[in-house]
PyMOL Python script that loads the backbone (N, CA, C, O; Angstrom):
from pymol import cmd

cmd.read_pdbstr("""\
ATOM      1  N   MET A   1     -14.819 -33.106 -31.119  1.00  0.00           N
ATOM      2  CA  MET A   1     -14.578 -34.310 -30.063  1.00  0.00           C
ATOM      3  C   MET A   1     -14.756 -33.747 -29.135  1.00  0.00           C
ATOM      4  O   MET A   1     -13.745 -33.047 -29.073  1.00  0.00           O
ATOM      5  N   LYS A   2     -15.642 -33.401 -27.875  1.00  0.00           N
ATOM      6  CA  LYS A   2     -16.321 -32.924 -27.001  1.00  0.00           C
ATOM      7  C   LYS A   2     -15.481 -34.188 -25.266  1.00  0.00           C
ATOM      8  O   LYS A   2     -15.305 -35.403 -25.178  1.00  0.00           O
ATOM      9  N   PHE A   3     -15.231 -33.084 -24.322  1.00  0.00           N
ATOM     10  CA  PHE A   3     -15.549 -33.519 -23.665  1.00  0.00           C
ATOM     11  C   PHE A   3     -15.618 -32.809 -22.490  1.00  0.00           C
ATOM     12  O   PHE A   3     -15.683 -31.580 -22.535  1.00  0.00           O
ATOM     13  N   ASN A   4     -15.612 -33.714 -20.892  1.00  0.00           N
ATOM     14  CA  ASN A   4     -16.282 -32.302 -19.635  1.00  0.00           C
ATOM     15  C   ASN A   4     -14.622 -32.804 -18.893  1.00  0.00           C
ATOM     16  O   ASN A   4     -14.008 -33.811 -18.539  1.00  0.00           O
ATOM     17  N   SER A   5     -14.504 -31.543 -18.966  1.00  0.00           N
ATOM     18  CA  SER A   5     -12.978 -31.931 -17.394  1.00  0.00           C
ATOM     19  C   SER A   5     -13.087 -30.734 -17.011  1.00  0.00           C
ATOM     20  O   SER A   5     -13.849 -29.849 -17.402  1.00  0.00           O
ATOM     21  N   GLU A   6     -11.997 -30.732 -15.930  1.00  0.00           N
ATOM     22  CA  GLU A   6     -11.242 -29.631 -15.295  1.00  0.00           C
ATOM     23  C   GLU A   6      -9.549 -29.658 -15.294  1.00  0.00           C
ATOM     24  O   GLU A   6      -8.751 -30.584 -15.447  1.00  0.00           O
ATOM     25  N   LEU A   7      -9.392 -28.357 -15.076  1.00  0.00           N
ATOM     26  CA  LEU A   7      -7.892 -28.405 -15.337  1.00  0.00           C
ATOM     27  C   LEU A   7      -7.432 -27.342 -14.534  1.00  0.00           C
ATOM     28  O   LEU A   7      -7.530 -26.120 -14.640  1.00  0.00           O
ATOM     29  N   GLU A   8      -6.715 -28.366 -13.402  1.00  0.00           N
ATOM     30  CA  GLU A   8      -6.001 -27.501 -12.783  1.00  0.00           C
ATOM     31  C   GLU A   8      -4.615 -27.709 -11.959  1.00  0.00           C
ATOM     32  O   GLU A   8      -4.739 -28.787 -11.377  1.00  0.00           O
ATOM     33  N   TRP A   9      -3.311 -27.124 -11.651  1.00  0.00           N
ATOM     34  CA  TRP A   9      -2.558 -26.536 -11.118  1.00  0.00           C
ATOM     35  C   TRP A   9      -2.318 -25.596 -10.299  1.00  0.00           C
ATOM     36  O   TRP A   9      -2.851 -24.492 -10.182  1.00  0.00           O
ATOM     37  N   ARG A  10      -0.876 -26.441  -9.317  1.00  0.00           N
ATOM     38  CA  ARG A  10       0.390 -25.591  -8.397  1.00  0.00           C
ATOM     39  C   ARG A  10       0.344 -24.989  -9.447  1.00  0.00           C
ATOM     40  O   ARG A  10       0.124 -25.131 -10.649  1.00  0.00           O
ATOM     41  N   GLU A  11       0.770 -23.830  -8.229  1.00  0.00           N
ATOM     42  CA  GLU A  11       1.868 -22.314  -8.885  1.00  0.00           C
ATOM     43  C   GLU A  11       2.551 -22.233  -7.085  1.00  0.00           C
ATOM     44  O   GLU A  11       2.185 -22.320  -5.913  1.00  0.00           O
ATOM     45  N   ASP A  12       3.975 -21.967  -8.088  1.00  0.00           N
ATOM     46  CA  ASP A  12       4.642 -21.874  -6.715  1.00  0.00           C
ATOM     47  C   ASP A  12       4.132 -19.792  -6.344  1.00  0.00           C
ATOM     48  O   ASP A  12       3.714 -18.886  -7.066  1.00  0.00           O
ATOM     49  N   ILE A  13       4.372 -19.867  -5.356  1.00  0.00           N
ATOM     50  CA  ILE A  13       4.182 -18.739  -4.848  1.00  0.00           C
ATOM     51  C   ILE A  13       4.909 -17.066  -5.118  1.00  0.00           C
ATOM     52  O   ILE A  13       6.136 -17.161  -5.161  1.00  0.00           O
ATOM     53  N   GLY A  14       4.537 -15.980  -5.255  1.00  0.00           N
ATOM     54  CA  GLY A  14       4.640 -15.120  -6.132  1.00  0.00           C
ATOM     55  C   GLY A  14       5.411 -14.859  -7.673  1.00  0.00           C
ATOM     56  O   GLY A  14       6.093 -13.924  -8.094  1.00  0.00           O
ATOM     57  N   LYS A  15       4.918 -16.255  -8.336  1.00  0.00           N
ATOM     58  CA  LYS A  15       4.915 -16.140  -9.652  1.00  0.00           C
ATOM     59  C   LYS A  15       4.077 -15.185  -9.919  1.00  0.00           C
ATOM     60  O   LYS A  15       3.277 -14.753  -9.090  1.00  0.00           O
ATOM     61  N   SER A  16       4.201 -14.695 -11.309  1.00  0.00           N
ATOM     62  CA  SER A  16       3.129 -13.982 -12.174  1.00  0.00           C
ATOM     63  C   SER A  16       2.053 -14.702 -13.268  1.00  0.00           C
ATOM     64  O   SER A  16       0.855 -14.420 -13.254  1.00  0.00           O
ATOM     65  N   ASP A  17       2.493 -15.418 -13.968  1.00  0.00           N
ATOM     66  CA  ASP A  17       2.210 -16.220 -14.526  1.00  0.00           C
ATOM     67  C   ASP A  17       1.455 -17.108 -14.327  1.00  0.00           C
ATOM     68  O   ASP A  17       1.724 -18.044 -13.574  1.00  0.00           O
ATOM     69  N   THR A  18       0.353 -16.987 -14.969  1.00  0.00           N
ATOM     70  CA  THR A  18      -1.029 -18.172 -14.038  1.00  0.00           C
ATOM     71  C   THR A  18      -1.736 -19.321 -14.840  1.00  0.00           C
ATOM     72  O   THR A  18      -2.665 -20.119 -14.711  1.00  0.00           O
ATOM     73  N   ILE A  19      -0.585 -18.882 -15.913  1.00  0.00           N
ATOM     74  CA  ILE A  19      -0.533 -19.847 -17.723  1.00  0.00           C
ATOM     75  C   ILE A  19      -0.895 -21.346 -16.773  1.00  0.00           C
ATOM     76  O   ILE A  19      -0.617 -21.282 -15.575  1.00  0.00           O
ATOM     77  N   HIS A  20      -1.429 -22.504 -17.239  1.00  0.00           N
ATOM     78  CA  HIS A  20      -1.024 -24.050 -17.312  1.00  0.00           C
ATOM     79  C   HIS A  20       0.084 -24.200 -17.627  1.00  0.00           C
ATOM     80  O   HIS A  20       0.122 -23.498 -18.638  1.00  0.00           O
ATOM     81  N   PRO A  21       1.774 -24.912 -17.424  1.00  0.00           N
ATOM     82  CA  PRO A  21       3.296 -24.423 -17.742  1.00  0.00           C
ATOM     83  C   PRO A  21       2.524 -25.981 -18.897  1.00  0.00           C
ATOM     84  O   PRO A  21       3.463 -26.274 -19.638  1.00  0.00           O
ATOM     85  N   ILE A  22       1.867 -26.493 -19.082  1.00  0.00           N
ATOM     86  CA  ILE A  22       1.832 -27.566 -20.143  1.00  0.00           C
ATOM     87  C   ILE A  22       1.152 -26.879 -21.674  1.00  0.00           C
ATOM     88  O   ILE A  22       1.376 -27.107 -22.863  1.00  0.00           O
ATOM     89  N   TRP A  23       0.046 -25.760 -20.795  1.00  0.00           N
ATOM     90  CA  TRP A  23      -0.799 -25.566 -21.937  1.00  0.00           C
ATOM     91  C   TRP A  23      -0.078 -24.735 -22.205  1.00  0.00           C
ATOM     92  O   TRP A  23       0.304 -25.183 -23.286  1.00  0.00           O
ATOM     93  N   ALA A  24       0.555 -23.645 -22.057  1.00  0.00           N
ATOM     94  CA  ALA A  24       1.302 -22.551 -22.036  1.00  0.00           C
ATOM     95  C   ALA A  24       1.863 -23.138 -23.259  1.00  0.00           C
ATOM     96  O   ALA A  24       1.403 -22.817 -24.355  1.00  0.00           O
ATOM     97  N   ALA A  25       3.235 -24.330 -23.094  1.00  0.00           N
ATOM     98  CA  ALA A  25       4.118 -24.308 -24.287  1.00  0.00           C
ATOM     99  C   ALA A  25       3.245 -24.863 -25.749  1.00  0.00           C
ATOM    100  O   ALA A  25       3.783 -24.860 -26.857  1.00  0.00           O
ATOM    101  N   CYS A  26       1.850 -25.315 -25.512  1.00  0.00           N
ATOM    102  CA  CYS A  26       1.016 -25.624 -26.464  1.00  0.00           C
ATOM    103  C   CYS A  26       0.708 -24.791 -26.915  1.00  0.00           C
ATOM    104  O   CYS A  26       0.832 -25.022 -28.118  1.00  0.00           O
ATOM    105  N   VAL A  27       0.043 -23.080 -26.684  1.00  0.00           N
ATOM    106  CA  VAL A  27      -0.511 -22.319 -27.058  1.00  0.00           C
ATOM    107  C   VAL A  27       0.715 -21.498 -28.016  1.00  0.00           C
ATOM    108  O   VAL A  27       0.363 -20.518 -28.673  1.00  0.00           O
ATOM    109  N   HIS A  28       1.991 -21.904 -28.044  1.00  0.00           N
ATOM    110  CA  HIS A  28       3.151 -21.214 -28.709  1.00  0.00           C
ATOM    111  C   HIS A  28       3.517 -22.137 -29.654  1.00  0.00           C
ATOM    112  O   HIS A  28       4.212 -21.796 -30.611  1.00  0.00           O
ATOM    113  N   TYR A  29       3.005 -23.652 -29.454  1.00  0.00           N
ATOM    114  CA  TYR A  29       3.434 -24.186 -30.953  1.00  0.00           C
ATOM    115  C   TYR A  29       2.540 -24.012 -31.926  1.00  0.00           C
ATOM    116  O   TYR A  29       2.613 -23.865 -33.146  1.00  0.00           O
ATOM    117  N   LEU A  30       1.105 -24.087 -30.609  1.00  0.00           N
ATOM    118  CA  LEU A  30      -0.511 -23.629 -32.433  1.00  0.00           C
ATOM    119  C   LEU A  30      -0.077 -22.062 -31.993  1.00  0.00           C
ATOM    120  O   LEU A  30      -0.921 -21.721 -31.163  1.00  0.00           O
ATOM    121  N   ASN A  31       0.830 -21.026 -32.186  1.00  0.00           N
ATOM    122  CA  ASN A  31       0.176 -19.907 -32.472  1.00  0.00           C
ATOM    123  C   ASN A  31       1.974 -19.748 -33.579  1.00  0.00           C
ATOM    124  O   ASN A  31       2.439 -18.647 -33.872  1.00  0.00           O
ATOM    125  N   SER A  32       2.667 -21.131 -33.999  1.00  0.00           N
ATOM    126  CA  SER A  32       3.664 -21.550 -34.568  1.00  0.00           C
ATOM    127  C   SER A  32       2.564 -21.916 -36.108  1.00  0.00           C
ATOM    128  O   SER A  32       2.725 -22.037 -37.322  1.00  0.00           O
ATOM    129  N   MET A  33       1.927 -21.951 -35.542  1.00  0.00           N
ATOM    130  CA  MET A  33       1.567 -23.150 -37.019  1.00  0.00           C
ATOM    131  C   MET A  33       0.755 -22.159 -37.821  1.00  0.00           C
ATOM    132  O   MET A  33       0.003 -21.365 -37.255  1.00  0.00           O
ATOM    133  N   LYS A  34       0.948 -22.208 -39.577  1.00  0.00           N
ATOM    134  CA  LYS A  34       0.616 -21.110 -40.125  1.00  0.00           C
ATOM    135  C   LYS A  34      -0.824 -21.340 -40.334  1.00  0.00           C
ATOM    136  O   LYS A  34      -1.580 -22.302 -40.198  1.00  0.00           O
ATOM    137  N   ASN A  35      -0.981 -19.602 -40.871  1.00  0.00           N
ATOM    138  CA  ASN A  35      -2.067 -19.312 -41.197  1.00  0.00           C
ATOM    139  C   ASN A  35      -3.257 -20.316 -41.787  1.00  0.00           C
ATOM    140  O   ASN A  35      -4.441 -20.298 -41.450  1.00  0.00           O
ATOM    141  N   GLY A  36      -2.734 -21.046 -42.591  1.00  0.00           N
ATOM    142  CA  GLY A  36      -3.128 -22.365 -44.079  1.00  0.00           C
ATOM    143  C   GLY A  36      -4.081 -23.284 -43.051  1.00  0.00           C
ATOM    144  O   GLY A  36      -5.271 -23.593 -42.987  1.00  0.00           O
ATOM    145  N   MET A  37      -2.885 -23.534 -42.303  1.00  0.00           N
ATOM    146  CA  MET A  37      -3.073 -24.711 -41.164  1.00  0.00           C
ATOM    147  C   MET A  37      -4.381 -24.707 -40.518  1.00  0.00           C
ATOM    148  O   MET A  37      -4.226 -25.453 -39.551  1.00  0.00           O
ATOM    149  N   VAL A  38      -6.093 -24.102 -40.511  1.00  0.00           N
ATOM    150  CA  VAL A  38      -6.988 -24.352 -39.730  1.00  0.00           C
ATOM    151  C   VAL A  38      -7.734 -24.991 -39.269  1.00  0.00           C
ATOM    152  O   VAL A  38      -8.099 -24.966 -38.094  1.00  0.00           O
ATOM    153  N   LEU A  39      -8.184 -25.850 -40.330  1.00  0.00           N
ATOM    154  CA  LEU A  39      -8.423 -27.094 -39.559  1.00  0.00           C
ATOM    155  C   LEU A  39      -6.852 -28.187 -38.732  1.00  0.00           C
ATOM    156  O   LEU A  39      -6.940 -29.041 -37.849  1.00  0.00           O
ATOM    157  N   ARG A  40      -6.285 -27.966 -39.059  1.00  0.00           N
ATOM    158  CA  ARG A  40      -5.426 -28.881 -38.464  1.00  0.00           C
ATOM    159  C   ARG A  40      -4.635 -28.728 -36.984  1.00  0.00           C
ATOM    160  O   ARG A  40      -4.306 -29.554 -36.134  1.00  0.00           O
ATOM    161  N   LYS A  41      -4.500 -27.372 -37.085  1.00  0.00           N
ATOM    162  CA  LYS A  41      -4.441 -26.443 -36.191  1.00  0.00           C
ATOM    163  C   LYS A  41      -5.706 -26.503 -34.727  1.00  0.00           C
ATOM    164  O   LYS A  41      -5.256 -26.579 -33.583  1.00  0.00           O
ATOM    165  N   LYS A  42      -7.319 -26.455 -34.979  1.00  0.00           N
ATOM    166  CA  LYS A  42      -8.360 -26.180 -34.473  1.00  0.00           C
ATOM    167  C   LYS A  42      -8.230 -28.191 -33.994  1.00  0.00           C
ATOM    168  O   LYS A  42      -8.282 -28.548 -32.817  1.00  0.00           O
ATOM    169  N   ARG A  43      -8.016 -29.534 -35.551  1.00  0.00           N
ATOM    170  CA  ARG A  43      -7.957 -30.366 -34.344  1.00  0.00           C
ATOM    171  C   ARG A  43      -7.123 -30.181 -33.621  1.00  0.00           C
ATOM    172  O   ARG A  43      -7.795 -29.555 -32.802  1.00  0.00           O
ATOM    173  N   ALA A  44      -5.974 -30.201 -33.125  1.00  0.00           N
ATOM    174  CA  ALA A  44      -4.532 -30.212 -31.918  1.00  0.00           C
ATOM    175  C   ALA A  44      -4.760 -29.473 -30.867  1.00  0.00           C
ATOM    176  O   ALA A  44      -4.524 -29.983 -29.772  1.00  0.00           O
ATOM    177  N   LYS A  45      -5.177 -28.347 -30.915  1.00  0.00           N
ATOM    178  CA  LYS A  45      -5.853 -27.387 -29.980  1.00  0.00           C
ATOM    179  C   LYS A  45      -6.813 -28.515 -29.354  1.00  0.00           C
ATOM    180  O   LYS A  45      -6.781 -28.443 -28.126  1.00  0.00           O
ATOM    181  N   GLN A  46      -7.488 -29.333 -29.731  1.00  0.00           N
ATOM    182  CA  GLN A  46      -8.681 -29.860 -29.265  1.00  0.00           C
ATOM    183  C   GLN A  46      -7.784 -31.029 -28.158  1.00  0.00           C
ATOM    184  O   GLN A  46      -7.803 -31.315 -26.961  1.00  0.00           O
ATOM    185  N   PHE A  47      -7.031 -31.456 -29.400  1.00  0.00           N
ATOM    186  CA  PHE A  47      -6.050 -32.644 -28.459  1.00  0.00           C
ATOM    187  C   PHE A  47      -5.234 -32.544 -27.898  1.00  0.00           C
ATOM    188  O   PHE A  47      -4.655 -33.466 -27.324  1.00  0.00           O
ATOM    189  N   PHE A  48      -4.866 -31.141 -27.885  1.00  0.00           N
ATOM    190  CA  PHE A  48      -3.699 -31.011 -26.352  1.00  0.00           C
ATOM    191  C   PHE A  48      -4.882 -31.086 -25.380  1.00  0.00           C
ATOM    192  O   PHE A  48      -5.139 -32.013 -24.613  1.00  0.00           O
ATOM    193  N   LEU A  49      -6.032 -29.123 -25.677  1.00  0.00           N
ATOM    194  CA  LEU A  49      -6.436 -29.158 -24.237  1.00  0.00           C
ATOM    195  C   LEU A  49      -7.207 -30.962 -23.441  1.00  0.00           C
ATOM    196  O   LEU A  49      -7.207 -31.190 -22.232  1.00  0.00           O
ATOM    197  N   TYR A  50      -7.658 -31.768 -24.318  1.00  0.00           N
ATOM    198  CA  TYR A  50      -8.047 -32.806 -24.477  1.00  0.00           C
ATOM    199  C   TYR A  50      -6.370 -33.692 -23.460  1.00  0.00           C
ATOM    200  O   TYR A  50      -6.616 -34.667 -22.748  1.00  0.00           O
ATOM    201  N   LEU A  51      -5.495 -33.391 -23.525  1.00  0.00           N
ATOM    202  CA  LEU A  51      -4.487 -34.260 -23.114  1.00  0.00           C
ATOM    203  C   LEU A  51      -4.108 -32.994 -21.769  1.00  0.00           C
ATOM    204  O   LEU A  51      -3.620 -33.235 -20.665  1.00  0.00           O
ATOM    205  N   VAL A  52      -4.305 -32.361 -22.033  1.00  0.00           N
ATOM    206  CA  VAL A  52      -3.457 -31.170 -20.487  1.00  0.00           C
ATOM    207  C   VAL A  52      -5.077 -31.707 -19.378  1.00  0.00           C
ATOM    208  O   VAL A  52      -4.890 -32.313 -18.323  1.00  0.00           O
ATOM    209  N   CYS A  53      -6.098 -31.459 -19.720  1.00  0.00           N
ATOM    210  CA  CYS A  53      -6.944 -32.506 -18.927  1.00  0.00           C
ATOM    211  C   CYS A  53      -7.429 -33.544 -18.180  1.00  0.00           C
ATOM    212  O   CYS A  53      -8.414 -33.915 -17.542  1.00  0.00           O
ATOM    213  N   SER A  54      -6.180 -33.901 -18.569  1.00  0.00           N
ATOM    214  CA  SER A  54      -7.010 -35.358 -18.081  1.00  0.00           C
ATOM    215  C   SER A  54      -5.206 -35.591 -17.979  1.00  0.00           C
ATOM    216  O   SER A  54      -5.043 -36.634 -18.612  1.00  0.00           O
ATOM    217  N   ASN A  55      -4.123 -35.221 -17.597  1.00  0.00           N
ATOM    218  CA  ASN A  55      -3.230 -34.208 -16.012  1.00  0.00           C
ATOM    219  C   ASN A  55      -2.417 -35.575 -17.784  1.00  0.00           C
ATOM    220  O   ASN A  55      -2.793 -36.743 -17.694  1.00  0.00           O
ATOM    221  N   SER A  56      -1.892 -35.383 -18.492  1.00  0.00           N
ATOM    222  CA  SER A  56      -1.192 -36.719 -19.284  1.00  0.00           C
ATOM    223  C   SER A  56       0.161 -35.374 -20.062  1.00  0.00           C
ATOM    224  O   SER A  56      -0.115 -34.471 -20.852  1.00  0.00           O
ATOM    225  N   SER A  57       1.107 -35.600 -19.665  1.00  0.00           N
ATOM    226  CA  SER A  57       2.185 -35.679 -20.069  1.00  0.00           C
ATOM    227  C   SER A  57       2.145 -35.223 -22.084  1.00  0.00           C
ATOM    228  O   SER A  57       1.642 -35.799 -23.049  1.00  0.00           O
ATOM    229  N   ILE A  58       2.947 -33.950 -21.932  1.00  0.00           N
ATOM    230  CA  ILE A  58       2.990 -34.369 -23.486  1.00  0.00           C
ATOM    231  C   ILE A  58       4.481 -33.194 -23.574  1.00  0.00           C
ATOM    232  O   ILE A  58       4.365 -31.976 -23.707  1.00  0.00           O
ATOM    233  N   ASP A  59       5.551 -33.797 -23.482  1.00  0.00           N
ATOM    234  CA  ASP A  59       6.802 -32.982 -24.280  1.00  0.00           C
ATOM    235  C   ASP A  59       7.148 -32.753 -24.795  1.00  0.00           C
ATOM    236  O   ASP A  59       8.309 -32.469 -24.500  1.00  0.00           O
ATOM    237  N   ASP A  60       6.848 -32.581 -25.901  1.00  0.00           N
ATOM    238  CA  ASP A  60       7.473 -31.718 -27.146  1.00  0.00           C
ATOM    239  C   ASP A  60       5.734 -31.655 -28.133  1.00  0.00           C
ATOM    240  O   ASP A  60       5.494 -32.537 -28.957  1.00  0.00           O
ATOM    241  N   PRO A  61       4.966 -30.796 -27.927  1.00  0.00           N
ATOM    242  CA  PRO A  61       3.367 -30.434 -28.094  1.00  0.00           C
ATOM    243  C   PRO A  61       3.872 -30.478 -30.301  1.00  0.00           C
ATOM    244  O   PRO A  61       3.196 -31.017 -31.177  1.00  0.00           O
ATOM    245  N   GLU A  62       4.951 -29.859 -30.445  1.00  0.00           N
ATOM    246  CA  GLU A  62       5.250 -30.599 -32.369  1.00  0.00           C
ATOM    247  C   GLU A  62       5.000 -31.983 -32.651  1.00  0.00           C
ATOM    248  O   GLU A  62       4.094 -32.644 -33.158  1.00  0.00           O
ATOM    249  N   TYR A  63       6.571 -32.265 -31.944  1.00  0.00           N
ATOM    250  CA  TYR A  63       6.314 -33.604 -32.093  1.00  0.00           C
ATOM    251  C   TYR A  63       4.702 -34.195 -31.847  1.00  0.00           C
ATOM    252  O   TYR A  63       4.145 -34.764 -32.786  1.00  0.00           O
ATOM    253  N   THR A  64       4.104 -34.048 -30.727  1.00  0.00           N
ATOM    254  CA  THR A  64       2.859 -34.726 -30.882  1.00  0.00           C
ATOM    255  C   THR A  64       1.734 -34.859 -31.339  1.00  0.00           C
ATOM    256  O   THR A  64       0.880 -35.745 -31.291  1.00  0.00           O
ATOM    257  N   GLU A  65       1.890 -33.022 -32.188  1.00  0.00           N
ATOM    258  CA  GLU A  65       0.657 -32.579 -33.106  1.00  0.00           C
ATOM    259  C   GLU A  65       1.708 -33.269 -34.568  1.00  0.00           C
ATOM    260  O   GLU A  65       1.133 -33.070 -35.638  1.00  0.00           O
ATOM    261  N   LYS A  66       2.801 -33.852 -34.684  1.00  0.00           N
ATOM    262  CA  LYS A  66       3.102 -34.047 -35.530  1.00  0.00           C
ATOM    263  C   LYS A  66       2.661 -35.585 -36.129  1.00  0.00           C
ATOM    264  O   LYS A  66       2.541 -36.198 -37.190  1.00  0.00           O
ATOM    265  N   GLU A  67       2.573 -35.678 -35.283  1.00  0.00           N
ATOM    266  CA  GLU A  67       2.550 -37.973 -34.650  1.00  0.00           C
ATOM    267  C   GLU A  67       0.456 -37.874 -35.315  1.00  0.00           C
ATOM    268  O   GLU A  67      -0.318 -38.480 -36.055  1.00  0.00           O
ATOM    269  N   LEU A  68       0.501 -36.295 -34.084  1.00  0.00           N
ATOM    270  CA  LEU A  68      -1.139 -36.803 -34.329  1.00  0.00           C
ATOM    271  C   LEU A  68      -1.909 -36.766 -36.138  1.00  0.00           C
ATOM    272  O   LEU A  68      -2.944 -37.238 -36.606  1.00  0.00           O
ATOM    273  N   ASN A  69      -0.736 -35.929 -36.739  1.00  0.00           N
ATOM    274  CA  ASN A  69      -1.732 -35.452 -37.962  1.00  0.00           C
ATOM    275  C   ASN A  69      -1.447 -36.728 -38.958  1.00  0.00           C
ATOM    276  O   ASN A  69      -2.418 -37.177 -39.567  1.00  0.00           O
ATOM    277  N   GLU A  70       0.153 -37.476 -39.196  1.00  0.00           N
ATOM    278  CA  GLU A  70       0.550 -38.847 -39.642  1.00  0.00           C
ATOM    279  C   GLU A  70      -0.726 -39.274 -39.453  1.00  0.00           C
ATOM    280  O   GLU A  70      -1.544 -39.409 -40.363  1.00  0.00           O
ATOM    281  N   CYS A  71      -0.956 -39.527 -38.120  1.00  0.00           N
ATOM    282  CA  CYS A  71      -2.191 -41.025 -38.026  1.00  0.00           C
ATOM    283  C   CYS A  71      -3.127 -40.633 -39.215  1.00  0.00           C
ATOM    284  O   CYS A  71      -3.302 -41.473 -40.097  1.00  0.00           O
ATOM    285  N   PHE A  72      -3.799 -39.299 -39.309  1.00  0.00           N
ATOM    286  CA  PHE A  72      -4.666 -38.764 -39.677  1.00  0.00           C
ATOM    287  C   PHE A  72      -5.214 -38.772 -41.094  1.00  0.00           C
ATOM    288  O   PHE A  72      -6.268 -38.972 -41.697  1.00  0.00           O
ATOM    289  N   GLN A  73      -3.797 -38.412 -41.334  1.00  0.00           N
ATOM    290  CA  GLN A  73      -3.543 -38.592 -43.411  1.00  0.00           C
ATOM    291  C   GLN A  73      -3.477 -40.035 -43.500  1.00  0.00           C
ATOM    292  O   GLN A  73      -3.959 -40.248 -44.612  1.00  0.00           O
ATOM    293  N   CYS A  74      -3.163 -41.175 -42.985  1.00  0.00           N
ATOM    294  CA  CYS A  74      -2.893 -42.725 -42.995  1.00  0.00           C
ATOM    295  C   CYS A  74      -4.612 -43.265 -42.958  1.00  0.00           C
ATOM    296  O   CYS A  74      -5.242 -44.068 -43.647  1.00  0.00           O
ATOM    297  N   VAL A  75      -5.026 -42.253 -41.623  1.00  0.00           N
ATOM    298  CA  VAL A  75      -6.240 -43.141 -42.249  1.00  0.00           C
ATOM    299  C   VAL A  75      -7.255 -42.305 -42.810  1.00  0.00           C
ATOM    300  O   VAL A  75      -8.358 -42.839 -42.927  1.00  0.00           O
ATOM    301  N   LYS A  76      -7.191 -41.632 -43.022  1.00  0.00           N
ATOM    302  CA  LYS A  76      -8.526 -41.190 -44.074  1.00  0.00           C
ATOM    303  C   LYS A  76      -8.054 -42.012 -45.706  1.00  0.00           C
ATOM    304  O   LYS A  76      -8.748 -42.210 -46.703  1.00  0.00           O
ATOM    305  N   ASN A  77      -6.802 -42.302 -45.468  1.00  0.00           N
ATOM    306  CA  ASN A  77      -6.600 -43.973 -46.701  1.00  0.00           C
ATOM    307  C   ASN A  77      -7.975 -44.574 -46.397  1.00  0.00           C
ATOM    308  O   ASN A  77      -8.774 -44.386 -47.314  1.00  0.00           O
ATOM    309  N   TYR A  78      -8.412 -45.187 -45.442  1.00  0.00           N
ATOM    310  CA  TYR A  78      -8.838 -45.545 -45.346  1.00  0.00           C
ATOM    311  C   TYR A  78     -10.485 -45.591 -45.210  1.00  0.00           C
ATOM    312  O   TYR A  78     -11.241 -46.265 -45.910  1.00  0.00           O
ATOM    313  N   VAL A  79     -10.857 -44.677 -44.101  1.00  0.00           N
ATOM    314  CA  VAL A  79     -11.968 -44.141 -43.993  1.00  0.00           C
ATOM    315  C   VAL A  79     -12.865 -43.255 -45.476  1.00  0.00           C
ATOM    316  O   VAL A  79     -12.241 -42.429 -46.143  1.00  0.00           O
ATOM    317  N   PRO A  80     -14.157 -43.557 -45.752  1.00  0.00           N
ATOM    318  CA  PRO A  80     -14.491 -43.368 -46.634  1.00  0.00           C
ATOM    319  C   PRO A  80     -14.833 -41.978 -46.885  1.00  0.00           C
ATOM    320  O   PRO A  80     -15.268 -41.638 -47.985  1.00  0.00           O
TER     321      PRO A  80
END
""", "prot")
cmd.dss("prot")
cmd.show_as("cartoon", "prot")
cmd.util.cbc("prot")
cmd.orient("prot")
């Protein structure tokens, strides 16, 4: 997946953390994934980046990634 987008957010003055809050939650989940899940983790990272850059809300990164993975598992049964 390739996309071209711009990531913007507003922070409270005086706040020392400069990472996008939704992206931070996604990175936290990605870091918790097992090392043997390299391709799944890469796919999730790409999908999260797309959603964040599209200003989409990700309420629960773990749930979102698991749903995405279930979709891929289902589709692989129909795609040669």
